[in-house]
MDTraj code that builds the backbone (N, CA, C; nanometers):
import mdtraj as md
import numpy as np

residues = "GLN VAL GLN LEU VAL GLU SER GLY GLY GLY LEU VAL GLN PRO GLY GLY SER GLN ARG LEU SER CYS ALA VAL SER GLY PHE THR VAL SER SER TYR THR MET SER TRP TYR ARG GLN ALA PRO GLY LYS GLU ARG GLU LEU VAL ALA VAL ILE THR SER THR GLY GLY SER THR ASN TYR ALA ASP SER VAL LYS GLY ARG PHE THR ILE SER ARG ASP ASN ALA LYS ASN THR VAL TYR LEU GLN MET ASN SER LEU LYS PRO GLU ASP THR ALA VAL TYR TYR CYS ARG ALA VAL ARG TYR ARG GLU TYR TRP GLY LYS GLY THR GLN VAL THR VAL SER LEU".split()
xyz = np.array([
    [-0.2736, 0.9340, 1.9426],
    [-0.1563, 0.9505, 1.8564],
    [-0.1772, 0.8714, 1.7279],
    [-0.1531, 0.9361, 1.6162],
    [-0.1716, 0.8722, 1.4865],
    [-0.0509, 0.7865, 1.4519],
    [-0.0794, 0.6648, 1.4107],
    [0.0266, 0.5753, 1.3646],
    [-0.0222, 0.4951, 1.2453],
    [0.0657, 0.4814, 1.1462],
    [0.0430, 0.3923, 1.0338],
    [0.1619, 0.2958, 1.0328],
    [0.1323, 0.1674, 1.0448],
    [0.2393, 0.0680, 1.0544],
    [0.2207, -0.0356, 0.9433],
    [0.3155, -0.0347, 0.8501],
    [0.3113, -0.1304, 0.7400],
    [0.3784, -0.2612, 0.7804],
    [0.3297, -0.3699, 0.7219],
    [0.3910, -0.5003, 0.7444],
    [0.3610, -0.5901, 0.6242],
    [0.4274, -0.7042, 0.6174],
    [0.4008, -0.8003, 0.5118],
    [0.5044, -0.8017, 0.4015],
    [0.6020, -0.7138, 0.4094],
    [0.7064, -0.7131, 0.3073],
    [0.8023, -0.8304, 0.3242],
    [0.8920, -0.8424, 0.2282],
    [0.9899, -0.9492, 0.2327],
    [1.0358, -0.9877, 0.0942],
    [1.0969, -1.1032, 0.0853],
    [1.1488, -1.1545, -0.0418],
    [1.0474, -1.2490, -0.1038],
    [1.0178, -1.2285, -0.2319],
    [0.9235, -1.3143, -0.3039],
    [0.9782, -1.3379, -0.4443],
    [0.9500, -1.4542, -0.4984],
    [0.9973, -1.4868, -0.6330],
    [0.9081, -1.4227, -0.7395],
    [0.9635, -1.3955, -0.8548],
    [0.8811, -1.3431, -0.9650],
    [0.7625, -1.4345, -0.9932],
    [0.6482, -1.3718, -1.0129],
    [0.5251, -1.4466, -1.0337],
    [0.4510, -1.4769, -0.9058],
    [0.5123, -1.4515, -0.7940],
    [0.4505, -1.4796, -0.6654],
    [0.3561, -1.3707, -0.6182],
    [0.3011, -1.3930, -0.5001],
    [0.2056, -1.2991, -0.4416],
    [0.2495, -1.2596, -0.3018],
    [0.2010, -1.1446, -0.2603],
    [0.2291, -1.0956, -0.1267],
    [0.1177, -0.9993, -0.0875],
    [0.0874, -0.9949, 0.0418],
    [-0.0132, -0.9015, 0.0894],
    [0.0495, -0.8098, 0.1934],
    [0.0412, -0.6811, 0.1680],
    [0.0876, -0.5820, 0.2624],
    [-0.0295, -0.5336, 0.3470],
    [0.0015, -0.5010, 0.4712],
    [-0.0986, -0.4459, 0.5631],
    [-0.0515, -0.3108, 0.6145],
    [-0.1482, -0.2245, 0.6378],
    [-0.1222, -0.0940, 0.6990],
    [-0.2192, -0.0807, 0.8161],
    [-0.1693, -0.1057, 0.9356],
    [-0.2526, -0.0960, 1.0551],
    [-0.2521, 0.0479, 1.1055],
    [-0.3709, 0.1009, 1.1249],
    [-0.3856, 0.2423, 1.1588],
    [-0.4395, 0.2587, 1.3006],
    [-0.3851, 0.3541, 1.3720],
    [-0.4391, 0.3956, 1.5013],
    [-0.4483, 0.5464, 1.5038],
    [-0.5441, 0.5979, 1.5767],
    [-0.5591, 0.7425, 1.5886],
    [-0.6692, 0.8024, 1.5030],
    [-0.7190, 0.7287, 1.4067],
    [-0.8324, 0.7702, 1.3262],
    [-0.8895, 0.6454, 1.2588],
    [-1.0068, 0.6587, 1.1994],
    [-1.0691, 0.5451, 1.1317],
    [-1.0367, 0.5502, 0.9835],
    [-0.9956, 0.4372, 0.9286],
    [-0.9500, 0.4344, 0.7897],
    [-1.0613, 0.4726, 0.6931],
    [-1.1847, 0.4466, 0.7320],
    [-1.2953, 0.4754, 0.6404],
    [-1.3195, 0.6256, 0.6227],
    [-1.2627, 0.7065, 0.7088],
    [-1.2830, 0.8510, 0.7006],
    [-1.1710, 0.9226, 0.6271],
    [-1.0707, 0.8492, 0.5867],
    [-0.9565, 0.9046, 0.5155],
    [-0.9425, 0.8388, 0.3785],
    [-0.8879, 0.9139, 0.2862],
    [-0.8435, 0.8527, 0.1611],
    [-0.7092, 0.7862, 0.1894],
    [-0.7046, 0.6558, 0.1641],
    [-0.5857, 0.5777, 0.1946],
    [-0.5176, 0.5357, 0.0655],
    [-0.3874, 0.5340, 0.0663],
    [-0.3164, 0.4959, -0.0544],
    [-0.1857, 0.4259, -0.0212],
    [-0.1361, 0.3556, -0.1206],
    [-0.0053, 0.2921, -0.1142],
    [0.0856, 0.3591, -0.2173],
    [0.2049, 0.3916, -0.1736],
    [0.3091, 0.4429, -0.2603],
    [0.4275, 0.3462, -0.2537],
    [0.5180, 0.3622, -0.3488],
    [0.6415, 0.2845, -0.3427],
    [0.7576, 0.3684, -0.3945],
    [0.8752, 0.3334, -0.3477],
    [0.9958, 0.4029, -0.3918],
    [1.1063, 0.3008, -0.4121],
    [1.1512, 0.2912, -0.5360],
    [1.2618, 0.2021, -0.5702],
    [1.3926, 0.2801, -0.5580],
    [1.5037, 0.2107, -0.5409],
    [1.6333, 0.2798, -0.5278],
    [1.6609, 0.3704, -0.6471],
    [1.6962, 0.4947, -0.6185],
    [1.7293, 0.5883, -0.7248],
    [1.6108, 0.6470, -0.7980],
    [1.4903, 0.6144, -0.7537],
    [1.3699, 0.6639, -0.8206],
    [1.2841, 0.7441, -0.7252],
    [1.1934, 0.8227, -0.7825],
    [1.1025, 0.9013, -0.7006],
    [0.9902, 0.8113, -0.6466],
    [0.9327, 0.8560, -0.5369],
    [0.8197, 0.7851, -0.4810],
    [0.7004, 0.7984, -0.5772],
    [0.6297, 0.6874, -0.5988],
    [0.5182, 0.6905, -0.6921],
    [0.3938, 0.6301, -0.6292],
    [0.2792, 0.6805, -0.6751],
    [0.1515, 0.6286, -0.6279],
    [0.1252, 0.4936, -0.6913],
    [0.0837, 0.3978, -0.6095],
    [0.0539, 0.2628, -0.6568],
    [-0.0972, 0.2411, -0.6621],
    [-0.1651, 0.2721, -0.5516],
    [-0.3090, 0.2449, -0.5447],
    [-0.3718, 0.3368, -0.4419],
    [-0.4992, 0.3673, -0.4620],
    [-0.5704, 0.4550, -0.3694],
    [-0.7120, 0.4041, -0.3513],
    [-0.7654, 0.4218, -0.2297],
    [-0.9048, 0.3909, -0.2007],
    [-0.9642, 0.5115, -0.1292],
    [-1.0750, 0.5628, -0.1805],
    [-1.1317, 0.6850, -0.1269],
    [-1.2143, 0.6579, -0.0018],
    [-1.2330, 0.7662, 0.0751],
    [-1.3103, 0.7521, 0.1984],
    [-1.4588, 0.7357, 0.1684],
    [-1.5085, 0.8148, 0.0753],
    [-1.6505, 0.8077, 0.0419],
    [-1.6713, 0.7101, -0.0730],
    [-1.7430, 0.6055, -0.0478],
    [-1.7733, 0.5105, -0.1537],
    [-1.6692, 0.4020, -0.1740],
    [-1.5495, 0.4259, -0.1266],
    [-1.4464, 0.3241, -0.1395],
    [-1.4026, 0.2997, -0.2828],
    [-1.4062, 0.4032, -0.3660],
    [-1.3577, 0.3873, -0.5032],
    [-1.2079, 0.3630, -0.5024],
    [-1.1620, 0.2859, -0.5996],
    [-1.0204, 0.2537, -0.6081],
    [-0.9623, 0.2981, -0.7414],
    [-0.8326, 0.3214, -0.7391],
    [-0.7618, 0.3571, -0.8609],
    [-0.6189, 0.3055, -0.8493],
    [-0.5585, 0.2753, -0.9659],
    [-0.4282, 0.2112, -0.9664],
    [-0.3361, 0.2733, -1.0704],
    [-0.2070, 0.2644, -1.0433],
    [-0.1079, 0.3002, -1.1443],
    [-0.1188, 0.1993, -1.2583],
    [-0.0929, 0.2459, -1.3785],
    [-0.1021, 0.1564, -1.4940],
    [-0.0109, 0.0357, -1.4792],
    [0.1022, 0.0545, -1.4140],
    [0.2015, -0.0522, -1.4031],
    [0.1554, -0.1687, -1.3154],
    [0.0523, -0.1459, -1.2323],
    [0.0068, -0.2520, -1.1414],
    [-0.1380, -0.2913, -1.1656],
    [-0.2045, -0.2204, -1.2567],
    [-0.3461, -0.2467, -1.2817],
    [-0.3658, -0.3914, -1.3256],
    [-0.4628, -0.4583, -1.2635],
    [-0.4895, -0.5985, -1.2940],
    [-0.4093, -0.6957, -1.2115],
    [-0.3072, -0.6453, -1.1412],
    [-0.2231, -0.7334, -1.0575],
    [-0.2369, -0.7026, -0.9080],
    [-0.2549, -0.5760, -0.8748],
    [-0.2641, -0.5323, -0.7347],
    [-0.4085, -0.4947, -0.7005],
    [-0.4445, -0.5164, -0.5750],
    [-0.5765, -0.4786, -0.5264],
    [-0.5642, -0.4122, -0.3907],
    [-0.6193, -0.2923, -0.3776],
    [-0.6218, -0.2242, -0.2498],
    [-0.7586, -0.2458, -0.1864],
    [-0.7582, -0.2646, -0.0550],
    [-0.8841, -0.2846, 0.0170],
    [-0.8661, -0.2374, 0.1600],
    [-0.9773, -0.2283, 0.2301],
    [-0.9694, -0.1907, 0.3719],
    [-1.0677, -0.2745, 0.4521],
    [-1.0297, -0.2991, 0.5765],
    [-1.1142, -0.3675, 0.6720],
    [-1.1442, -0.2694, 0.7833],
    [-1.2646, -0.2154, 0.7831],
    [-1.2995, -0.1125, 0.8815],
    [-1.2983, -0.1674, 1.0242],
    [-1.3359, -0.2924, 1.0406],
    [-1.3379, -0.3512, 1.1746],
    [-1.1969, -0.3631, 1.2328],
    [-1.1002, -0.3899, 1.1464],
    [-0.9614, -0.4021, 1.1911],
    [-0.8854, -0.2713, 1.1758],
    [-0.9513, -0.1718, 1.1153],
    [-0.8874, -0.0418, 1.0907],
    [-0.7555, -0.0581, 1.0164],
    [-0.7606, -0.1374, 0.9129],
    [-0.6406, -0.1751, 0.8391],
    [-0.6675, -0.1657, 0.6892],
    [-0.5654, -0.1244, 0.6175],
    [-0.5709, -0.1187, 0.4718],
    [-0.4727, -0.2224, 0.4175],
    [-0.5108, -0.2864, 0.3083],
    [-0.4285, -0.3927, 0.2518],
    [-0.3901, -0.3606, 0.1081],
    [-0.2808, -0.4209, 0.0654],
    [-0.2440, -0.4198, -0.0753],
    [-0.2095, -0.5636, -0.1134],
    [-0.2992, -0.6258, -0.1871],
    [-0.2746, -0.7608, -0.2372],
    [-0.1995, -0.7487, -0.3693],
    [-0.0841, -0.8112, -0.3755],
    [0.0020, -0.8012, -0.4937],
    [0.0187, -0.9400, -0.5545],
    [-0.0226, -0.9554, -0.6771],
    [-0.0103, -1.0817, -0.7482],
    [0.0782, -1.0643, -0.8710],
    [0.1226, -1.1763, -0.9239],
    [0.2069, -1.1755, -1.0462],
    [0.3210, -1.0750, -1.0330],
    [0.3902, -1.0828, -0.9218],
    [0.4951, -0.9846, -0.8936],
    [0.6109, -0.9952, -0.9919],
    [0.6684, -0.8795, -1.0222],
    [0.7791, -0.8681, -1.1154],
    [0.8996, -0.8065, -1.0439],
    [1.0187, -0.8304, -1.0935],
    [1.1367, -0.7681, -1.0298],
    [1.1247, -0.6167, -1.0209],
    [1.0594, -0.5540, -1.1167],
    [1.0443, -0.4078, -1.1142],
    [0.9472, -0.3591, -1.0085],
    [0.8802, -0.4512, -0.9387],
    [0.7963, -0.4140, -0.8253],
    [0.8785, -0.3992, -0.6974],
    [1.0052, -0.4330, -0.7033],
    [1.0925, -0.4193, -0.5871],
    [1.1005, -0.2734, -0.5439],
    [1.0699, -0.2482, -0.4177],
    [1.0672, -0.1113, -0.3669],
    [1.0323, -0.1151, -0.2186],
    [1.0450, -0.0002, -0.1558],
    [0.9869, 0.0191, -0.0230],
    [0.8454, 0.0704, -0.0442],
    [0.7497, 0.0047, 0.0184],
    [0.6081, 0.0397, 0.0041],
    [0.5623, 0.1152, 0.1281],
    [0.4957, 0.2280, 0.1026],
    [0.4505, 0.3164, 0.2089],
    [0.2983, 0.3302, 0.2062],
    [0.2421, 0.3431, 0.3233],
    [0.1002, 0.3695, 0.3401],
    [0.0833, 0.5191, 0.3693],
    [-0.0176, 0.5802, 0.3081],
    [-0.0440, 0.7234, 0.3271],
    [-0.1922, 0.7430, 0.3539],
    [-0.2215, 0.8376, 0.4432],
    [-0.3595, 0.8738, 0.4750],
    [-0.3750, 1.0238, 0.4558],
    [-0.4840, 1.0632, 0.3924],
    [-0.5088, 1.2053, 0.3670],
    [-0.6537, 1.2396, 0.3983],
    [-0.6703, 1.3445, 0.4745],
    [-0.8009, 1.4076, 0.4881],
    [-0.7748, 1.5570, 0.4966],
    [-0.7690, 1.6132, 0.6142],
    [-0.7308, 1.7543, 0.6263],
    [-0.5794, 1.7706, 0.6312],
    [-0.5121, 1.6610, 0.6640],
    [-0.3654, 1.6581, 0.6626],
    [-0.3250, 1.5175, 0.6231],
    [-0.1964, 1.4986, 0.6023],
    [-0.1530, 1.3683, 0.5586],
    [-0.0646, 1.3031, 0.6638],
    [-0.0699, 1.1691, 0.6631],
    [0.0146, 1.0891, 0.7488],
    [0.0789, 0.9800, 0.6638],
    [0.2020, 0.9443, 0.7034],
    [0.2754, 0.8395, 0.6330],
    [0.3249, 0.7340, 0.7317],
    [0.3315, 0.6113, 0.6833],
    [0.3999, 0.5085, 0.7589],
    [0.5478, 0.5108, 0.7258],
    [0.6226, 0.4208, 0.7905],
    [0.7670, 0.4177, 0.7708],
    [0.8100, 0.3261, 0.6576],
    [0.7163, 0.2478, 0.6066],
    [0.7444, 0.1647, 0.4901],
    [0.7837, 0.0221, 0.5225],
    [0.7667, -0.0635, 0.4214],
    [0.8062, -0.2028, 0.4307],
    [0.8715, -0.2423, 0.2973],
    [0.9833, -0.3135, 0.3060],
    [1.0592, -0.3481, 0.1867],
    [0.9990, -0.4707, 0.1190],
    [0.9791, -0.4604, -0.0107],
    [0.9374, -0.5735, -0.0933],
    [1.0471, -0.5976, -0.1970],
    [1.0985, -0.7197, -0.1997],
    [1.2020, -0.7550, -0.2963],
    [1.1531, -0.8730, -0.3788],
    [1.1501, -0.8532, -0.5104],
    [1.1055, -0.9590, -0.6013],
    [1.2290, -1.0090, -0.6760],
    [1.2707, -1.1291, -0.6441],
    [1.3945, -1.1827, -0.7014],
    [1.3969, -1.3334, -0.6865],
    [1.4766, -1.3970, -0.7728],
    [1.4931, -1.5415, -0.7629],
    [1.5803, -1.5769, -0.6445],
])
top = md.Topology()
chain = top.add_chain()
for i, resn in enumerate(residues, 1):
    res = top.add_residue(resn, chain, resSeq=i)
    for name in ("N", "CA", "C"):
        top.add_atom(name, md.element.get_by_symbol(name[0]), res)
traj = md.Trajectory(xyz[None], top)
């Protein structure tokens, strides 16, 4: 059974850091293109970062480039999103997505950036 379980969300102050995890079961993360999306209240879900299955190339939304880093640990079958220099506008529910022949989504983890 395929499962994507996000964790690591919570409340963080502006300028702080946080690391999100997406633990995967049912397939190997290295064989799927893995990505992080986020959805803020009243806004559409947007792509934040992606890491490809072949070669592990990464790409980022302009709004997070230079601050966020996506990575994967094949041994732990987990994908991470390291978020630095967080801003209030980064507040959102963050979702993990996997795509190969079909797509899978996690249920999300809330990140709140506030004093």
